[in-house]
PDB file with SEQRES, HELIX, SHEET and CRYST1 records, atoms N, CA, C and O in Angstrom:
SEQRES   1 A   86  MET ILE SER GLY THR VAL VAL VAL ALA THR GLU ILE CYS          
SEQRES   2 A   86  LYS GLY CYS GLU LEU CYS ILE ALA SER CYS PRO GLN ASP          
SEQRES   3 A   86  SER LEU GLY LEU SER SER SER ILE ASN ARG LYS GLY TYR          
SEQRES   4 A   86  ARG PHE ALA GLN LEU ILE ARG ASP ASN CYS THR GLY CYS          
SEQRES   5 A   86  THR ASN CYS ALA LEU VAL CYS PRO ASP SER ALA ILE THR          
SEQRES   6 A   86  VAL TYR ARG GLU LYS LYS THR ALA LYS ARG VAL PRO GLN          
SEQRES   7 A   86  THR VAL ILE ALA SER HIS ALA ALA                              
HELIX    1 AA1 LEU A   18  SER A   22  1                                   5    
HELIX    2 AA2 ASN A   54  VAL A   58  1                                   5    
SHEET    1 AA1 2 ILE A   2  VAL A   8  0                                        
SHEET    2 AA1 2 ILE A  64  LYS A  70 -1                                        
SHEET    1 AA2 2 LEU A  28  ILE A  34  0                                        
SHEET    2 AA2 2 ARG A  40  LEU A  44 -1                                        
CRYST1    1.000    1.000    1.000  90.00  90.00  90.00 P 1           1          
ATOM      1  N   MET A   1     -34.124  26.091 -14.646  1.00  0.00           N  
ATOM      2  CA  MET A   1     -33.139  25.209 -15.250  1.00  0.00           C  
ATOM      3  C   MET A   1     -33.884  24.205 -16.136  1.00  0.00           C  
ATOM      4  O   MET A   1     -34.934  23.689 -15.754  1.00  0.00           O  
ATOM      5  N   ILE A   2     -33.344  23.942 -17.290  1.00  0.00           N  
ATOM      6  CA  ILE A   2     -33.962  23.031 -18.256  1.00  0.00           C  
ATOM      7  C   ILE A   2     -33.142  21.751 -18.340  1.00  0.00           C  
ATOM      8  O   ILE A   2     -31.912  21.780 -18.318  1.00  0.00           O  
ATOM      9  N   SER A   3     -33.845  20.635 -18.437  1.00  0.00           N  
ATOM     10  CA  SER A   3     -33.171  19.362 -18.693  1.00  0.00           C  
ATOM     11  C   SER A   3     -33.872  18.720 -19.878  1.00  0.00           C  
ATOM     12  O   SER A   3     -34.936  19.168 -20.304  1.00  0.00           O  
ATOM     13  N   GLY A   4     -33.271  17.683 -20.397  1.00  0.00           N  
ATOM     14  CA  GLY A   4     -33.867  17.041 -21.551  1.00  0.00           C  
ATOM     15  C   GLY A   4     -33.849  15.536 -21.455  1.00  0.00           C  
ATOM     16  O   GLY A   4     -33.026  14.945 -20.754  1.00  0.00           O  
ATOM     17  N   THR A   5     -34.768  14.929 -22.171  1.00  0.00           N  
ATOM     18  CA  THR A   5     -34.802  13.486 -22.316  1.00  0.00           C  
ATOM     19  C   THR A   5     -34.677  13.194 -23.803  1.00  0.00           C  
ATOM     20  O   THR A   5     -35.446  13.713 -24.613  1.00  0.00           O  
ATOM     21  N   VAL A   6     -33.716  12.374 -24.154  1.00  0.00           N  
ATOM     22  CA  VAL A   6     -33.470  12.025 -25.553  1.00  0.00           C  
ATOM     23  C   VAL A   6     -34.062  10.650 -25.823  1.00  0.00           C  
ATOM     24  O   VAL A   6     -33.796   9.691 -25.099  1.00  0.00           O  
ATOM     25  N   VAL A   7     -34.871  10.569 -26.878  1.00  0.00           N  
ATOM     26  CA  VAL A   7     -35.444   9.292 -27.292  1.00  0.00           C  
ATOM     27  C   VAL A   7     -34.927   8.996 -28.694  1.00  0.00           C  
ATOM     28  O   VAL A   7     -35.131   9.775 -29.625  1.00  0.00           O  
ATOM     29  N   VAL A   8     -34.257   7.860 -28.828  1.00  0.00           N  
ATOM     30  CA  VAL A   8     -33.695   7.453 -30.121  1.00  0.00           C  
ATOM     31  C   VAL A   8     -34.531   6.311 -30.682  1.00  0.00           C  
ATOM     32  O   VAL A   8     -34.763   5.314 -29.997  1.00  0.00           O  
ATOM     33  N   ALA A   9     -34.980   6.450 -31.916  1.00  0.00           N  
ATOM     34  CA  ALA A   9     -35.669   5.357 -32.611  1.00  0.00           C  
ATOM     35  C   ALA A   9     -34.580   4.377 -33.035  1.00  0.00           C  
ATOM     36  O   ALA A   9     -33.973   4.531 -34.095  1.00  0.00           O  
ATOM     37  N   THR A  10     -34.342   3.379 -32.209  1.00  0.00           N  
ATOM     38  CA  THR A  10     -33.183   2.500 -32.381  1.00  0.00           C  
ATOM     39  C   THR A  10     -33.193   1.732 -33.699  1.00  0.00           C  
ATOM     40  O   THR A  10     -32.127   1.396 -34.216  1.00  0.00           O  
ATOM     41  N   GLU A  11     -34.357   1.451 -34.250  1.00  0.00           N  
ATOM     42  CA  GLU A  11     -34.409   0.713 -35.513  1.00  0.00           C  
ATOM     43  C   GLU A  11     -34.161   1.611 -36.723  1.00  0.00           C  
ATOM     44  O   GLU A  11     -33.925   1.117 -37.826  1.00  0.00           O  
ATOM     45  N   ILE A  12     -34.212   2.921 -36.521  1.00  0.00           N  
ATOM     46  CA  ILE A  12     -33.943   3.863 -37.613  1.00  0.00           C  
ATOM     47  C   ILE A  12     -32.488   4.328 -37.586  1.00  0.00           C  
ATOM     48  O   ILE A  12     -31.891   4.574 -38.634  1.00  0.00           O  
ATOM     49  N   CYS A  13     -31.922   4.449 -36.385  1.00  0.00           N  
ATOM     50  CA  CYS A  13     -30.566   4.975 -36.216  1.00  0.00           C  
ATOM     51  C   CYS A  13     -29.537   4.097 -36.932  1.00  0.00           C  
ATOM     52  O   CYS A  13     -29.566   2.870 -36.827  1.00  0.00           O  
ATOM     53  N   LYS A  14     -28.629   4.749 -37.661  1.00  0.00           N  
ATOM     54  CA  LYS A  14     -27.568   4.036 -38.384  1.00  0.00           C  
ATOM     55  C   LYS A  14     -26.208   4.190 -37.723  1.00  0.00           C  
ATOM     56  O   LYS A  14     -25.196   3.747 -38.265  1.00  0.00           O  
ATOM     57  N   GLY A  15     -26.183   4.819 -36.548  1.00  0.00           N  
ATOM     58  CA  GLY A  15     -24.925   4.948 -35.812  1.00  0.00           C  
ATOM     59  C   GLY A  15     -23.905   5.843 -36.475  1.00  0.00           C  
ATOM     60  O   GLY A  15     -22.705   5.587 -36.370  1.00  0.00           O  
ATOM     61  N   CYS A  16     -24.346   6.886 -37.153  1.00  0.00           N  
ATOM     62  CA  CYS A  16     -23.414   7.774 -37.867  1.00  0.00           C  
ATOM     63  C   CYS A  16     -22.582   8.640 -36.919  1.00  0.00           C  
ATOM     64  O   CYS A  16     -21.549   9.178 -37.317  1.00  0.00           O  
ATOM     65  N   GLU A  17     -23.019   8.775 -35.691  1.00  0.00           N  
ATOM     66  CA  GLU A  17     -22.327   9.511 -34.627  1.00  0.00           C  
ATOM     67  C   GLU A  17     -22.372  11.029 -34.768  1.00  0.00           C  
ATOM     68  O   GLU A  17     -21.682  11.726 -34.023  1.00  0.00           O  
ATOM     69  N   LEU A  18     -23.156  11.561 -35.692  1.00  0.00           N  
ATOM     70  CA  LEU A  18     -23.284  13.018 -35.796  1.00  0.00           C  
ATOM     71  C   LEU A  18     -23.887  13.598 -34.519  1.00  0.00           C  
ATOM     72  O   LEU A  18     -23.485  14.672 -34.073  1.00  0.00           O  
ATOM     73  N   CYS A  19     -24.839  12.899 -33.940  1.00  0.00           N  
ATOM     74  CA  CYS A  19     -25.466  13.375 -32.702  1.00  0.00           C  
ATOM     75  C   CYS A  19     -24.462  13.392 -31.556  1.00  0.00           C  
ATOM     76  O   CYS A  19     -24.458  14.313 -30.739  1.00  0.00           O  
ATOM     77  N   ILE A  20     -23.626  12.386 -31.502  1.00  0.00           N  
ATOM     78  CA  ILE A  20     -22.616  12.291 -30.440  1.00  0.00           C  
ATOM     79  C   ILE A  20     -21.634  13.454 -30.551  1.00  0.00           C  
ATOM     80  O   ILE A  20     -21.274  14.071 -29.549  1.00  0.00           O  
ATOM     81  N   ALA A  21     -21.207  13.746 -31.776  1.00  0.00           N  
ATOM     82  CA  ALA A  21     -20.261  14.841 -32.000  1.00  0.00           C  
ATOM     83  C   ALA A  21     -20.878  16.207 -31.709  1.00  0.00           C  
ATOM     84  O   ALA A  21     -20.166  17.138 -31.335  1.00  0.00           O  
ATOM     85  N   SER A  22     -22.190  16.335 -31.876  1.00  0.00           N  
ATOM     86  CA  SER A  22     -22.839  17.641 -31.700  1.00  0.00           C  
ATOM     87  C   SER A  22     -23.272  17.923 -30.267  1.00  0.00           C  
ATOM     88  O   SER A  22     -23.689  19.041 -29.963  1.00  0.00           O  
ATOM     89  N   CYS A  23     -23.184  16.948 -29.394  1.00  0.00           N  
ATOM     90  CA  CYS A  23     -23.675  17.117 -28.022  1.00  0.00           C  
ATOM     91  C   CYS A  23     -22.653  17.856 -27.154  1.00  0.00           C  
ATOM     92  O   CYS A  23     -21.571  17.329 -26.896  1.00  0.00           O  
ATOM     93  N   PRO A  24     -22.985  19.067 -26.701  1.00  0.00           N  
ATOM     94  CA  PRO A  24     -22.036  19.823 -25.885  1.00  0.00           C  
ATOM     95  C   PRO A  24     -21.854  19.247 -24.483  1.00  0.00           C  
ATOM     96  O   PRO A  24     -20.892  19.589 -23.795  1.00  0.00           O  
ATOM     97  N   GLN A  25     -22.759  18.385 -24.059  1.00  0.00           N  
ATOM     98  CA  GLN A  25     -22.688  17.798 -22.721  1.00  0.00           C  
ATOM     99  C   GLN A  25     -22.081  16.395 -22.724  1.00  0.00           C  
ATOM    100  O   GLN A  25     -21.936  15.788 -21.662  1.00  0.00           O  
ATOM    101  N   ASP A  26     -21.726  15.872 -23.893  1.00  0.00           N  
ATOM    102  CA  ASP A  26     -21.239  14.488 -24.022  1.00  0.00           C  
ATOM    103  C   ASP A  26     -22.209  13.498 -23.390  1.00  0.00           C  
ATOM    104  O   ASP A  26     -21.800  12.565 -22.698  1.00  0.00           O  
ATOM    105  N   SER A  27     -23.500  13.714 -23.638  1.00  0.00           N  
ATOM    106  CA  SER A  27     -24.547  12.878 -23.056  1.00  0.00           C  
ATOM    107  C   SER A  27     -24.834  11.618 -23.861  1.00  0.00           C  
ATOM    108  O   SER A  27     -25.460  10.690 -23.350  1.00  0.00           O  
ATOM    109  N   LEU A  28     -24.387  11.573 -25.111  1.00  0.00           N  
ATOM    110  CA  LEU A  28     -24.717  10.458 -25.996  1.00  0.00           C  
ATOM    111  C   LEU A  28     -23.503   9.596 -26.300  1.00  0.00           C  
ATOM    112  O   LEU A  28     -22.363  10.061 -26.285  1.00  0.00           O  
ATOM    113  N   GLY A  29     -23.781   8.329 -26.575  1.00  0.00           N  
ATOM    114  CA  GLY A  29     -22.743   7.399 -26.985  1.00  0.00           C  
ATOM    115  C   GLY A  29     -23.378   6.290 -27.800  1.00  0.00           C  
ATOM    116  O   GLY A  29     -24.602   6.206 -27.892  1.00  0.00           O  
ATOM    117  N   LEU A  30     -22.558   5.445 -28.390  1.00  0.00           N  
ATOM    118  CA  LEU A  30     -23.089   4.304 -29.145  1.00  0.00           C  
ATOM    119  C   LEU A  30     -23.341   3.142 -28.211  1.00  0.00           C  
ATOM    120  O   LEU A  30     -22.557   2.883 -27.298  1.00  0.00           O  
ATOM    121  N   SER A  31     -24.424   2.455 -28.440  1.00  0.00           N  
ATOM    122  CA  SER A  31     -24.753   1.290 -27.627  1.00  0.00           C  
ATOM    123  C   SER A  31     -23.848   0.121 -28.015  1.00  0.00           C  
ATOM    124  O   SER A  31     -23.274   0.098 -29.104  1.00  0.00           O  
ATOM    125  N   SER A  32     -23.733  -0.824 -27.126  1.00  0.00           N  
ATOM    126  CA  SER A  32     -22.964  -2.030 -27.447  1.00  0.00           C  
ATOM    127  C   SER A  32     -23.839  -3.034 -28.196  1.00  0.00           C  
ATOM    128  O   SER A  32     -23.334  -4.009 -28.753  1.00  0.00           O  
ATOM    129  N   SER A  33     -25.150  -2.794 -28.208  1.00  0.00           N  
ATOM    130  CA  SER A  33     -26.097  -3.647 -28.936  1.00  0.00           C  
ATOM    131  C   SER A  33     -26.221  -3.164 -30.374  1.00  0.00           C  
ATOM    132  O   SER A  33     -25.836  -2.043 -30.704  1.00  0.00           O  
ATOM    133  N   ILE A  34     -26.762  -4.024 -31.217  1.00  0.00           N  
ATOM    134  CA  ILE A  34     -27.016  -3.630 -32.602  1.00  0.00           C  
ATOM    135  C   ILE A  34     -28.507  -3.768 -32.897  1.00  0.00           C  
ATOM    136  O   ILE A  34     -29.206  -4.570 -32.278  1.00  0.00           O  
ATOM    137  N   ASN A  35     -28.979  -2.971 -33.855  1.00  0.00           N  
ATOM    138  CA  ASN A  35     -30.384  -3.069 -34.248  1.00  0.00           C  
ATOM    139  C   ASN A  35     -30.547  -4.117 -35.352  1.00  0.00           C  
ATOM    140  O   ASN A  35     -29.582  -4.782 -35.729  1.00  0.00           O  
ATOM    141  N   ARG A  36     -31.757  -4.258 -35.860  1.00  0.00           N  
ATOM    142  CA  ARG A  36     -32.031  -5.289 -36.884  1.00  0.00           C  
ATOM    143  C   ARG A  36     -31.275  -5.063 -38.191  1.00  0.00           C  
ATOM    144  O   ARG A  36     -31.049  -5.997 -38.961  1.00  0.00           O  
ATOM    145  N   LYS A  37     -30.889  -3.810 -38.428  1.00  0.00           N  
ATOM    146  CA  LYS A  37     -30.136  -3.496 -39.651  1.00  0.00           C  
ATOM    147  C   LYS A  37     -28.639  -3.738 -39.479  1.00  0.00           C  
ATOM    148  O   LYS A  37     -27.874  -3.626 -40.437  1.00  0.00           O  
ATOM    149  N   GLY A  38     -28.221  -4.072 -38.250  1.00  0.00           N  
ATOM    150  CA  GLY A  38     -26.815  -4.349 -37.993  1.00  0.00           C  
ATOM    151  C   GLY A  38     -25.999  -3.152 -37.539  1.00  0.00           C  
ATOM    152  O   GLY A  38     -24.769  -3.199 -37.543  1.00  0.00           O  
ATOM    153  N   TYR A  39     -26.675  -2.081 -37.148  1.00  0.00           N  
ATOM    154  CA  TYR A  39     -25.980  -0.864 -36.706  1.00  0.00           C  
ATOM    155  C   TYR A  39     -25.996  -0.742 -35.184  1.00  0.00           C  
ATOM    156  O   TYR A  39     -26.975  -1.104 -34.532  1.00  0.00           O  
ATOM    157  N   ARG A  40     -24.905  -0.231 -34.633  1.00  0.00           N  
ATOM    158  CA  ARG A  40     -24.910   0.198 -33.235  1.00  0.00           C  
ATOM    159  C   ARG A  40     -25.618   1.542 -33.220  1.00  0.00           C  
ATOM    160  O   ARG A  40     -25.301   2.418 -34.025  1.00  0.00           O  
ATOM    161  N   PHE A  41     -26.550   1.711 -32.335  1.00  0.00           N  
ATOM    162  CA  PHE A  41     -27.362   2.925 -32.312  1.00  0.00           C  
ATOM    163  C   PHE A  41     -26.958   3.848 -31.166  1.00  0.00           C  
ATOM    164  O   PHE A  41     -26.358   3.422 -30.179  1.00  0.00           O  
ATOM    165  N   ALA A  42     -27.301   5.114 -31.325  1.00  0.00           N  
ATOM    166  CA  ALA A  42     -27.004   6.113 -30.295  1.00  0.00           C  
ATOM    167  C   ALA A  42     -27.917   5.896 -29.093  1.00  0.00           C  
ATOM    168  O   ALA A  42     -29.050   5.431 -29.217  1.00  0.00           O  
ATOM    169  N   GLN A  43     -27.386   6.246 -27.934  1.00  0.00           N  
ATOM    170  CA  GLN A  43     -28.195   6.175 -26.719  1.00  0.00           C  
ATOM    171  C   GLN A  43     -27.693   7.204 -25.715  1.00  0.00           C  
ATOM    172  O   GLN A  43     -26.553   7.662 -25.793  1.00  0.00           O  
ATOM    173  N   LEU A  44     -28.550   7.555 -24.784  1.00  0.00           N  
ATOM    174  CA  LEU A  44     -28.187   8.483 -23.721  1.00  0.00           C  
ATOM    175  C   LEU A  44     -27.303   7.734 -22.733  1.00  0.00           C  
ATOM    176  O   LEU A  44     -27.708   6.701 -22.201  1.00  0.00           O  
ATOM    177  N   ILE A  45     -26.100   8.245 -22.483  1.00  0.00           N  
ATOM    178  CA  ILE A  45     -25.187   7.553 -21.570  1.00  0.00           C  
ATOM    179  C   ILE A  45     -24.952   8.324 -20.276  1.00  0.00           C  
ATOM    180  O   ILE A  45     -24.402   7.786 -19.315  1.00  0.00           O  
ATOM    181  N   ARG A  46     -25.370   9.586 -20.257  1.00  0.00           N  
ATOM    182  CA  ARG A  46     -25.243  10.401 -19.040  1.00  0.00           C  
ATOM    183  C   ARG A  46     -26.551  11.145 -18.813  1.00  0.00           C  
ATOM    184  O   ARG A  46     -27.270  11.474 -19.756  1.00  0.00           O  
ATOM    185  N   ASP A  47     -26.839  11.399 -17.562  1.00  0.00           N  
ATOM    186  CA  ASP A  47     -28.081  12.084 -17.207  1.00  0.00           C  
ATOM    187  C   ASP A  47     -27.845  13.588 -17.061  1.00  0.00           C  
ATOM    188  O   ASP A  47     -28.274  14.193 -16.079  1.00  0.00           O  
ATOM    189  N   ASN A  48     -27.166  14.185 -18.033  1.00  0.00           N  
ATOM    190  CA  ASN A  48     -26.885  15.613 -17.944  1.00  0.00           C  
ATOM    191  C   ASN A  48     -27.357  16.382 -19.181  1.00  0.00           C  
ATOM    192  O   ASN A  48     -26.868  17.475 -19.466  1.00  0.00           O  
ATOM    193  N   CYS A  49     -28.296  15.808 -19.899  1.00  0.00           N  
ATOM    194  CA  CYS A  49     -28.834  16.449 -21.100  1.00  0.00           C  
ATOM    195  C   CYS A  49     -29.521  17.760 -20.716  1.00  0.00           C  
ATOM    196  O   CYS A  49     -30.307  17.806 -19.771  1.00  0.00           O  
ATOM    197  N   THR A  50     -29.214  18.817 -21.459  1.00  0.00           N  
ATOM    198  CA  THR A  50     -29.821  20.122 -21.209  1.00  0.00           C  
ATOM    199  C   THR A  50     -30.997  20.402 -22.141  1.00  0.00           C  
ATOM    200  O   THR A  50     -31.632  21.451 -22.035  1.00  0.00           O  
ATOM    201  N   GLY A  51     -31.292  19.481 -23.044  1.00  0.00           N  
ATOM    202  CA  GLY A  51     -32.403  19.671 -23.963  1.00  0.00           C  
ATOM    203  C   GLY A  51     -32.112  20.649 -25.083  1.00  0.00           C  
ATOM    204  O   GLY A  51     -33.035  21.263 -25.618  1.00  0.00           O  
ATOM    205  N   CYS A  52     -30.848  20.807 -25.451  1.00  0.00           N  
ATOM    206  CA  CYS A  52     -30.463  21.794 -26.475  1.00  0.00           C  
ATOM    207  C   CYS A  52     -30.967  21.416 -27.870  1.00  0.00           C  
ATOM    208  O   CYS A  52     -31.077  22.289 -28.731  1.00  0.00           O  
ATOM    209  N   THR A  53     -31.265  20.175 -28.108  1.00  0.00           N  
ATOM    210  CA  THR A  53     -31.774  19.605 -29.371  1.00  0.00           C  
ATOM    211  C   THR A  53     -30.753  19.543 -30.500  1.00  0.00           C  
ATOM    212  O   THR A  53     -31.128  19.250 -31.636  1.00  0.00           O  
ATOM    213  N   ASN A  54     -29.480  19.806 -30.230  1.00  0.00           N  
ATOM    214  CA  ASN A  54     -28.459  19.695 -31.279  1.00  0.00           C  
ATOM    215  C   ASN A  54     -28.487  18.317 -31.927  1.00  0.00           C  
ATOM    216  O   ASN A  54     -28.397  18.200 -33.149  1.00  0.00           O  
ATOM    217  N   CYS A  55     -28.610  17.282 -31.116  1.00  0.00           N  
ATOM    218  CA  CYS A  55     -28.582  15.910 -31.631  1.00  0.00           C  
ATOM    219  C   CYS A  55     -29.717  15.659 -32.625  1.00  0.00           C  
ATOM    220  O   CYS A  55     -29.506  15.061 -33.680  1.00  0.00           O  
ATOM    221  N   ALA A  56     -30.913  16.119 -32.283  1.00  0.00           N  
ATOM    222  CA  ALA A  56     -32.062  15.924 -33.167  1.00  0.00           C  
ATOM    223  C   ALA A  56     -31.915  16.732 -34.453  1.00  0.00           C  
ATOM    224  O   ALA A  56     -32.326  16.284 -35.524  1.00  0.00           O  
ATOM    225  N   LEU A  57     -31.339  17.903 -34.346  1.00  0.00           N  
ATOM    226  CA  LEU A  57     -31.183  18.764 -35.525  1.00  0.00           C  
ATOM    227  C   LEU A  57     -30.192  18.207 -36.540  1.00  0.00           C  
ATOM    228  O   LEU A  57     -30.374  18.398 -37.742  1.00  0.00           O  
ATOM    229  N   VAL A  58     -29.145  17.520 -36.078  1.00  0.00           N  
ATOM    230  CA  VAL A  58     -28.137  17.010 -37.016  1.00  0.00           C  
ATOM    231  C   VAL A  58     -28.417  15.591 -37.499  1.00  0.00           C  
ATOM    232  O   VAL A  58     -27.748  15.116 -38.417  1.00  0.00           O  
ATOM    233  N   CYS A  59     -29.381  14.908 -36.907  1.00  0.00           N  
ATOM    234  CA  CYS A  59     -29.654  13.513 -37.292  1.00  0.00           C  
ATOM    235  C   CYS A  59     -30.214  13.453 -38.718  1.00  0.00           C  
ATOM    236  O   CYS A  59     -31.292  13.989 -38.976  1.00  0.00           O  
ATOM    237  N   PRO A  60     -29.498  12.807 -39.645  1.00  0.00           N  
ATOM    238  CA  PRO A  60     -29.951  12.759 -41.036  1.00  0.00           C  
ATOM    239  C   PRO A  60     -31.184  11.885 -41.245  1.00  0.00           C  
ATOM    240  O   PRO A  60     -31.849  11.985 -42.276  1.00  0.00           O  
ATOM    241  N   ASP A  61     -31.489  11.032 -40.274  1.00  0.00           N  
ATOM    242  CA  ASP A  61     -32.627  10.126 -40.414  1.00  0.00           C  
ATOM    243  C   ASP A  61     -33.800  10.487 -39.508  1.00  0.00           C  
ATOM    244  O   ASP A  61     -34.770   9.734 -39.424  1.00  0.00           O  
ATOM    245  N   SER A  62     -33.723  11.630 -38.830  1.00  0.00           N  
ATOM    246  CA  SER A  62     -34.776  12.066 -37.897  1.00  0.00           C  
ATOM    247  C   SER A  62     -35.122  10.978 -36.891  1.00  0.00           C  
ATOM    248  O   SER A  62     -36.292  10.738 -36.592  1.00  0.00           O  
ATOM    249  N   ALA A  63     -34.091  10.328 -36.377  1.00  0.00           N  
ATOM    250  CA  ALA A  63     -34.279   9.221 -35.440  1.00  0.00           C  
ATOM    251  C   ALA A  63     -34.285   9.671 -33.983  1.00  0.00           C  
ATOM    252  O   ALA A  63     -34.446   8.849 -33.081  1.00  0.00           O  
ATOM    253  N   ILE A  64     -34.110  10.969 -33.747  1.00  0.00           N  
ATOM    254  CA  ILE A  64     -33.988  11.467 -32.376  1.00  0.00           C  
ATOM    255  C   ILE A  64     -35.067  12.498 -32.078  1.00  0.00           C  
ATOM    256  O   ILE A  64     -35.316  13.412 -32.863  1.00  0.00           O  
ATOM    257  N   THR A  65     -35.696  12.324 -30.926  1.00  0.00           N  
ATOM    258  CA  THR A  65     -36.650  13.296 -30.403  1.00  0.00           C  
ATOM    259  C   THR A  65     -36.151  13.726 -29.039  1.00  0.00           C  
ATOM    260  O   THR A  65     -35.735  12.894 -28.232  1.00  0.00           O  
ATOM    261  N   VAL A  66     -36.190  15.019 -28.781  1.00  0.00           N  
ATOM    262  CA  VAL A  66     -35.764  15.544 -27.481  1.00  0.00           C  
ATOM    263  C   VAL A  66     -36.970  16.164 -26.798  1.00  0.00           C  
ATOM    264  O   VAL A  66     -37.666  16.998 -27.376  1.00  0.00           O  
ATOM    265  N   TYR A  67     -37.207  15.750 -25.569  1.00  0.00           N  
ATOM    266  CA  TYR A  67     -38.269  16.322 -24.751  1.00  0.00           C  
ATOM    267  C   TYR A  67     -37.618  17.205 -23.703  1.00  0.00           C  
ATOM    268  O   TYR A  67     -36.785  16.745 -22.922  1.00  0.00           O  
ATOM    269  N   ARG A  68     -38.000  18.474 -23.688  1.00  0.00           N  
ATOM    270  CA  ARG A  68     -37.430  19.421 -22.722  1.00  0.00           C  
ATOM    271  C   ARG A  68     -38.328  19.481 -21.494  1.00  0.00           C  
ATOM    272  O   ARG A  68     -39.555  19.520 -21.594  1.00  0.00           O  
ATOM    273  N   GLU A  69     -37.686  19.488 -20.344  1.00  0.00           N  
ATOM    274  CA  GLU A  69     -38.411  19.523 -19.078  1.00  0.00           C  
ATOM    275  C   GLU A  69     -37.814  20.615 -18.206  1.00  0.00           C  
ATOM    276  O   GLU A  69     -36.606  20.850 -18.213  1.00  0.00           O  
ATOM    277  N   LYS A  70     -38.662  21.259 -17.475  1.00  0.00           N  
ATOM    278  CA  LYS A  70     -38.195  22.286 -16.557  1.00  0.00           C  
ATOM    279  C   LYS A  70     -37.887  21.617 -15.224  1.00  0.00           C  
ATOM    280  O   LYS A  70     -38.747  20.962 -14.635  1.00  0.00           O  
ATOM    281  N   LYS A  71     -36.667  21.786 -14.758  1.00  0.00           N  
ATOM    282  CA  LYS A  71     -36.303  21.250 -13.446  1.00  0.00           C  
ATOM    283  C   LYS A  71     -36.682  22.276 -12.397  1.00  0.00           C  
ATOM    284  O   LYS A  71     -36.460  23.475 -12.566  1.00  0.00           O  
ATOM    285  N   THR A  72     -37.252  21.789 -11.323  1.00  0.00           N  
ATOM    286  CA  THR A  72     -37.560  22.710 -10.238  1.00  0.00           C  
ATOM    287  C   THR A  72     -36.307  22.893  -9.403  1.00  0.00           C  
ATOM    288  O   THR A  72     -35.644  21.931  -9.015  1.00  0.00           O  
ATOM    289  N   ALA A  73     -36.008  24.121  -9.145  1.00  0.00           N  
ATOM    290  CA  ALA A  73     -34.810  24.431  -8.363  1.00  0.00           C  
ATOM    291  C   ALA A  73     -35.035  24.046  -6.909  1.00  0.00           C  
ATOM    292  O   ALA A  73     -36.120  24.236  -6.360  1.00  0.00           O  
ATOM    293  N   LYS A  74     -34.008  23.509  -6.309  1.00  0.00           N  
ATOM    294  CA  LYS A  74     -34.094  23.172  -4.892  1.00  0.00           C  
ATOM    295  C   LYS A  74     -33.991  24.460  -4.093  1.00  0.00           C  
ATOM    296  O   LYS A  74     -33.110  25.289  -4.323  1.00  0.00           O  
ATOM    297  N   ARG A  75     -34.893  24.607  -3.167  1.00  0.00           N  
ATOM    298  CA  ARG A  75     -34.862  25.799  -2.327  1.00  0.00           C  
ATOM    299  C   ARG A  75     -33.915  25.576  -1.169  1.00  0.00           C  
ATOM    300  O   ARG A  75     -33.939  24.542  -0.500  1.00  0.00           O  
ATOM    301  N   VAL A  76     -33.102  26.551  -0.959  1.00  0.00           N  
ATOM    302  CA  VAL A  76     -32.163  26.505   0.158  1.00  0.00           C  
ATOM    303  C   VAL A  76     -32.785  27.306   1.293  1.00  0.00           C  
ATOM    304  O   VAL A  76     -33.124  28.478   1.125  1.00  0.00           O  
ATOM    305  N   PRO A  77     -32.934  26.662   2.461  1.00  0.00           N  
ATOM    306  CA  PRO A  77     -33.538  27.404   3.568  1.00  0.00           C  
ATOM    307  C   PRO A  77     -32.683  28.615   3.926  1.00  0.00           C  
ATOM    308  O   PRO A  77     -31.457  28.536   4.000  1.00  0.00           O  
ATOM    309  N   GLN A  78     -33.347  29.706   4.139  1.00  0.00           N  
ATOM    310  CA  GLN A  78     -32.632  30.929   4.488  1.00  0.00           C  
ATOM    311  C   GLN A  78     -32.683  31.137   5.997  1.00  0.00           C  
ATOM    312  O   GLN A  78     -33.717  30.932   6.633  1.00  0.00           O  
ATOM    313  N   THR A  79     -31.588  31.533   6.536  1.00  0.00           N  
ATOM    314  CA  THR A  79     -31.507  31.820   7.956  1.00  0.00           C  
ATOM    315  C   THR A  79     -31.565  33.334   8.131  1.00  0.00           C  
ATOM    316  O   THR A  79     -30.814  34.085   7.509  1.00  0.00           O  
ATOM    317  N   VAL A  80     -32.463  33.746   8.980  1.00  0.00           N  
ATOM    318  CA  VAL A  80     -32.585  35.174   9.251  1.00  0.00           C  
ATOM    319  C   VAL A  80     -31.682  35.503  10.427  1.00  0.00           C  
ATOM    320  O   VAL A  80     -31.772  34.891  11.491  1.00  0.00           O  
ATOM    321  N   ILE A  81     -30.829  36.461  10.219  1.00  0.00           N  
ATOM    322  CA  ILE A  81     -29.912  36.880  11.276  1.00  0.00           C  
ATOM    323  C   ILE A  81     -30.370  38.254  11.752  1.00  0.00           C  
ATOM    324  O   ILE A  81     -30.375  39.227  10.998  1.00  0.00           O  
ATOM    325  N   ALA A  82     -30.742  38.304  12.993  1.00  0.00           N  
ATOM    326  CA  ALA A  82     -31.211  39.572  13.563  1.00  0.00           C  
ATOM    327  C   ALA A  82     -30.016  40.405  13.977  1.00  0.00           C  
ATOM    328  O   ALA A  82     -29.065  39.909  14.581  1.00  0.00           O  
ATOM    329  N   SER A  83     -30.084  41.664  13.643  1.00  0.00           N  
ATOM    330  CA  SER A  83     -28.998  42.540  14.083  1.00  0.00           C  
ATOM    331  C   SER A  83     -29.516  43.377  15.246  1.00  0.00           C  
ATOM    332  O   SER A  83     -30.651  43.853  15.233  1.00  0.00           O  
ATOM    333  N   HIS A  84     -28.695  43.541  16.213  1.00  0.00           N  
ATOM    334  CA  HIS A  84     -29.068  44.316  17.393  1.00  0.00           C  
ATOM    335  C   HIS A  84     -28.353  45.650  17.340  1.00  0.00           C  
ATOM    336  O   HIS A  84     -27.124  45.711  17.320  1.00  0.00           O  
ATOM    337  N   ALA A  85     -29.127  46.706  17.317  1.00  0.00           N  
ATOM    338  CA  ALA A  85     -28.531  48.048  17.321  1.00  0.00           C  
ATOM    339  C   ALA A  85     -28.137  48.411  18.746  1.00  0.00           C  
ATOM    340  O   ALA A  85     -28.914  48.201  19.678  1.00  0.00           O  
ATOM    341  N   ALA A  86     -26.970  48.938  18.917  1.00  0.00           N  
ATOM    342  CA  ALA A  86     -26.497  49.265  20.269  1.00  0.00           C  
ATOM    343  C   ALA A  86     -26.767  50.683  20.641  1.00  0.00           C  
ATOM    344  O   ALA A  86     -26.428  51.107  21.746  1.00  0.00           O  
TER     345      ALA A  86                                                      
END                                                                             
């Protein structure tokens, strides 16, 4: 399973929302803060990013970097059931 971490260069982002619209997981939203240029910038609002990189690909200012990480699957203990032949 793959997960992703989104890093937004907040001083470059102009808040165009293209990344938000392109995210299939609805992981991004606009911050309530503004940057030095007066724009609300994109930020990760949910921890369900799959690392698809759609947001980085559509960003016109290259303000987004996505780091993909492999999640280790949780192992479920298996119970061995012995069958007795009669």
